[in-house]
C-alpha positions, 0 to 999 in steps of 0.5 A: 228276173227275166225281162218280158218279151215285146209280145208280153209287154204289148199284151200286158199293157193292152190287157191293162187298157182293156180292163180300164175301159180305155177302148170301150167306146172307140176302136183301138188305134191303127196298128202302126200307131199302137205299136209306137205307143206301146214301144214294140214292133208291129210283129209283136203287137200283132201276136198280142192282138191275136191272143186277145182275139182268141180270148174273145176280148177283141175282134178285128174287121179288115179295113175297118179296125180293131174293136173290143167285144163290148163295142156294138154296131147298134146302140145299147138302148136298141139292144136292151129294148129288143132283148126284152121283146124277143124270146130264145126261139126267135133268136135261134130262128134269126141265127138259122136264117143268117149264119148258114149263109155267112159260113157258106161265104166264109168257105169261099173267102176265108184266108189261111190265117183266118182259118187258123184263127177259127181253129184256135177259137174252137179249141179255146172254147173246148178247153174253157174252164167255166161257162163265161169263158166258154161263152166268150170263145164260142161267140168269138168263133161264130163272129170270126166266121161271120167276119170272114164272109166279107160283107159289112152289112151281114156282119152288122146283122150278125152283131145285132143278133148276138148282142141281143142274145148276150143281153138276154138273161139266160144265165142258168140255161147257159150254165146247165149246157156247159155243165152237161158237156156242152163244150165238147158237144159243140166242139165236135160240131165246130170241127165239121164246120171247120173241115168244110171251110178248109175243104172250100165246100160252101154247101157242106159248111152251110149244112154243118152250121145249120145242123150245129145251130139246130142241135144247140136249140135242141139242147137249150130249148128242147126244140128241133131248130130245123123245124123252127119257122116251119110251124104255124 
């Protein structure tokens, strides 16, 4: 039987620890320490972490550490309270207020490695086999863009919005979207966002994100996202 590669060893052990909830309430150890704990080199560890990030199981913030996607920058009680108070249109309005601005900054600041990760996450969302997997990769795609903006306060605002969105009970709506080619439709829109980031074109990136979120709002809610906030 062929022995596991160092990357696979690290991946298997990290999956086991994540499944066991070992890092639910704390950030993962620093890479140097984690590599020693797992008995692998830093390169193998980074490759394993890259795969887990692509799967939407972890997220990394440069200079701050690696976190599981169950960890939040706001408290669970506050998220639950907001989830019961807001409606889907309010969430779309909030996303339209912040994400186009975030991607505008990401187009100017994202490194090539970060762009490569964004591309992989978009492809993983497109090829997802079920609504839950799609949702995880789609959120990871948008989170990575938010992270690339390079502003911790904006990232915390984004996390608040996404956390409330995840907490809200809209399972049937999400399943309907996925079952009606939502992944393919979103991928075409994600590609336009990625192209703008690659071109280092902030205005085009902002417009592409705004258009994408507007189309998602139309598909989910039957409301043109571009008109939200302009009525009344």
